[in-house]
N, C-alpha and C positions, 0 to 999 in steps of 0.2 A: 602728254606722248601716246600714242599709238606703236602697237608690238610690231614689228618687222617680221613678216611671214617667210618661209622658204627659203632662208637663208644658207646657204650650203659653204663652209668654211673653205672647204677644200677645191671645188671647182670656179668660188670667186666671183658668184655674179653680181657682184657690188657694180660692174660697167654699169648696167642697166639703170642706175638709181640717178635722181637728180644730180647736176653740177658735179658729175663725177669727171675728171679729165686726166688724162696722163701726166705723170709729174714730170715728164720730158718737156712739155709744153710751158712749164713753169719756171719763174725765176727762184732762185736758191735763198730763202731766209736764214738759214742756219748752214754756216759751212765748216765741219770740224777737221782740222788737219794733225795728223801726230800726237793727239792728245794723249799726256801722261801724266797717270798720278800714283805715288806710292806712300807708304805711311811705315813710321817706324816699328818694329817687333818689339814689343814689351817684353825685356827681358828681368831676371832675379837680378833683386840688387849686389849678390855676390858677384854675377857675370860682370857687371856694369862697373864695378870696382877693379876688377881682374883685366877687361878689356873695353876703356871708357870709348877707345876710337874705333871699335869695329860694330858697331850698331847695324844688325841687318833690318832690310826694309822689304815690307811685302808690297809687290804691283797690283795695284787695284785697277787701273785702266793702263791699258800698253798701247801706244801708237796708235790710237784709234781716230779713223776717217768715216766720214759720213758726210748727206747731204740732206737737208730737208727742205721743199719746196714750198713755194705760197699755196695757201689753201689745204695743205696736205696735213690728214693724222698719221704720224708715223708711230708705231710703235717699236718700243726698246723691249724685248722679251728675254727673260731670265732668270733662273734660278737664284733664290735666296744667295748674296754673295758675290753675286756676277761682276757687280758694279754699278748696276743701274743709279741705284741713290747719289753716288760718286761722281757721276756723270753728269747727271742734273744740279748738283750743286756746284759743279764747275762751271756749266753753262750758265747758269744764275748769278756769277761770282761771288758766290758763298764763300767758296777755297780757290784757292790758286793751282793751277797746274805745276807738275815739275817740269814738263817740256809740251811742245806743241801751242796749238791756240785754236781759237772757235772765232767766226767772222758771224756774228749776228745781225742782222737789219746792218750791216755795212760796217759795223763797229767790232774792235777786238777786245775781247774779255781783257788781255794782260794790260792794255794800255787805255781803255776806254769805258770802263768799268759803269760810270753813270749813265752815258749813252745807253750802254747794254741795258740795263735796269728800267731803263724807260720804254724801251721796245716789248718786255717781256713779262710776265707774272709767273708764278708757281703755286701749286695748289698740290697739298699733300692729303692722306687721310686724317689727318690730326684735327679732330672736332675743337679741341680743348683751345685751340688758339682762338676761337671765338668767347666773348664774354656772356655766359649762360644766363648772367640775370639780366641782361639788357633785351631788348625787342631787337629784332632785325633790322629795321630802319637806325635805329641808337648804334646798332653794330657798323652799319654803311657809313653812318654820320662819322663816327669814331675815325675808321679808316681812311675818309674821305678828307678829315684834318689832318691826317697825317700825309697827305698829298697836297697839302696847303689849299684845299680847295673849301669856297666860302660855303657854309650851309644854305643860302640862298641858291647859289648856284649848283650845289650839291642834290637837293631833294628831287627837283625832276630826274636826275641821271640816276639816281637810285631807283625811282619809280618805274623807269625803261629796264635797267639791269634786273632787278627781280622780276621782271613780267617776263623778260628773256628766257628767266632759269625757271620761270613756271611758281613764282614764289609772290605774284600782285596780290594776292588777297590774305598774307600770312605777316606785312610789315610791322605790323602793331602787337604781334606776338612775341611772347618770350620766348629765347631762343632755349631755352630748358626745355621748353616743352614739346621741343619738334623732335621727329623721327630722326634717327640717323640720315635716311636719304634728303631729308629737310635741310638738314645740317651740313650735310654734302653739297647742296647746291647751295647754298649760301655762301660757302668756301668758295664757290666758284664766280657767283655774284660779285663777292668782295675782289676777287681778281680781275674783274672783266669792267671794276667801275674805272679803273686807268687806261681803258681802251687799250690792251696790247695787241700786238701783232702776231705774239708768239705765246703758250700757253704749254710749261712744263707741268705736267700731272705725274704725280710719283705715288702709284698705287692708290687712286684713289676710291676705287671701289672696294677696297678690301675688307672695310666693314659692314658690307651694305647686303640686303637679302636679295637674291635672285632678281626679284621683280624691280625693286629700287634700283640696282645693277645697271639693269637692262635700261630703263629710263634715261639714267645718267649718261651712259655710253651714246643712247639716240642723240641727246641734247649736246655732246660734245659732238658729235657727227655732224648736227645742223651748225654748230657755229663753224667747223671748216667749209661745209657745203653753200651755205648762205651767207655766212658772215666774213668768209676772207683770211679768218685766223688759222694760223699753223699751230698744229698740235703735236708736242711730243709726249707720247704715253708710254710711261714706264710699269710693266707689268709682268707678272709671273703665273698669268693665267692665257694659255694657248687660244683659248675661244675668244677671247676678249682682245687680244692681238690681230688673229687672224678675220676674224668678222668685221672688225669696225674699220681697222685702219688700211691705207691704202697702200704701203709697204711695213715690211718687220726687219729686223734686226736682230737675230739671235746672238745676245750677247754672253759669252760663256769666258769664265776667269779673265776679264778685261780686256778682250778682243771678240771681234765680231767672227764668229761660228759660220754665219750666213746672214744673207741681205738679198731680199724681193717680195713679190706677191707669193701668196700660199699656195697658188697654182705652180709659180716656178719654183718654190722650194721642196714642194711633192713631186715636180717631174725631177729635181736634181737627186733626191735623197730618199726617196719614197718608191719601194716596191708594192707594185698594188696587190691587194688582198681579193682572192677570188672565193668564189661558194659553188660547188660543184653537187648537182643533185642526181644521181644515178641510181641503177639498180644491182651494183657491183662495186660498193667501196672498197673493197678488198682485191681489186683485179692487177695481176703484175705490172700493168702499164702506168700506173701510178709513181711506183718505186724505180722506174726506168726512167720517168722523166725525171725523178729527183737526180738519179746518178749522171743521167746529160746535162744538170744544171739548168734545166727549164724552169722548175718548179723548186720553190724552197718552203720550209718551214712545215711540213705537211701535218697535218692536225688529226688526232685519232680520229675514225670514222664515227661518227654519230649516226644511229638507227631513229630515223623521223616516218612515222607514218608507215610504216614498212618499206621504207627504202632508205636511201644513205645520202648524208652528207659528208661533203667532204671541201676543207678548206685549206687554201696555201698561198704562197706571195709569188707573185710572177714578176719579172723585171721586164723592162724592154717594151712597156708600154701595151697599146689594144694589140699591133702587130703580132709580138709572143705570146698573147692570150690568144688571137687567132691560132696559132701555130700548134700550141697545146691542146685547144679543143680539135682541131685537123688530127693530129696523133690519137686522141683518145678514139674517136671515130673510125679512125682507120684501124684500130685496135679491138673495134666492134665492142666497145665498153658504151651502153645505154646512157647518153647525155640527156637528162630530162630538162635541168635548167643549168643555165652556165651564168653566172652574173657576178660586177664589180661589186667589191664591198670598200665602202668609204674608209680610208685609212685615217683611225686614230689621231688627233693632232698630238697629243702626249706621246705617242710612239713617233712622230714626224720629228718630232723636237726632242726625243732621245736619239734620234738615227744622227742627225745633223750634231748633236755634239759628240757622237761617237767617230764620224766623219770626220771633224775640226780635230779631235784629239788625235786622232791616227794619222793626220796629215802632219800635225805638228811634231810627234814622235820620230815621225820618218825623216821631217827635215833637220831635225836636232839631231838625230844618228849619223845624217850625211856630214851636217857641220862638225 
């Protein structure tokens, strides 16, 4: 696997890569419609005796709707407890929804679970689902047997699948001697053995070191681009979602707070951060710009090499940035440099969740 250089998760320069197509041109492989799931809240035994029929329920997924297209790598980004794993388990028909449905490969998860499972495979970060005392080939043969494949027909398929994930020379090695990255690749190979059209990935890089995680993500990207596999990747890592996925849904308390490409989400929710080099960082013009609402979050002035650096947030895109620069020049502020700073992805996610919570609270108050 080769390292990908120059990836900018905010500007999303991924359109230049091979095999990248707009999702609008593809057919939908996964269609989720008002999917809902809740769980009963555990109560003290005395409360259960007093009110046996008043069990409270916690909504984990609420009326969720989304589509995943052919050959698309779709990210589900959210904090722990947002509902990512519950969503994947419903799509995999491991648990039933309370309401709503999902159509996967043309089959309904509520009425045709067997056909749904024939179209997908699920990969988690659970390395213990492998038999560490067996070799990679033996693990794959065991799984092939569960799929009712004969060993004679399974062996060439296993060799091809291990080569796809970069383990062609490790087939006879004991899994207990593998690194975490190799075991995760073997889990992926095991999932690919059934030739699924859809892969459900539940935080697969959680236990990997940065290099192994990068290589594994590039492998997933290659499966989508070159092999036509649709991938749903659940993660709490913003860099992983925005750098490698075609689109991202930000999940917050069981609902979608935002959905789109990283550049779209940044345009909707992000105020751009600017850094200004000047000889007079305490000029009253800066405070005037704050009062007029043209800049926000003005940082304390930093003295750098005899000059000053001021950072601030500017909404309204490049046009408002140009307006701020014009007002500084008109106020005789000596501006040596005026540059935009990339918005940290963690800050972007925090703003999306904050905006979603504010909107939900407003709608609740109106109701």
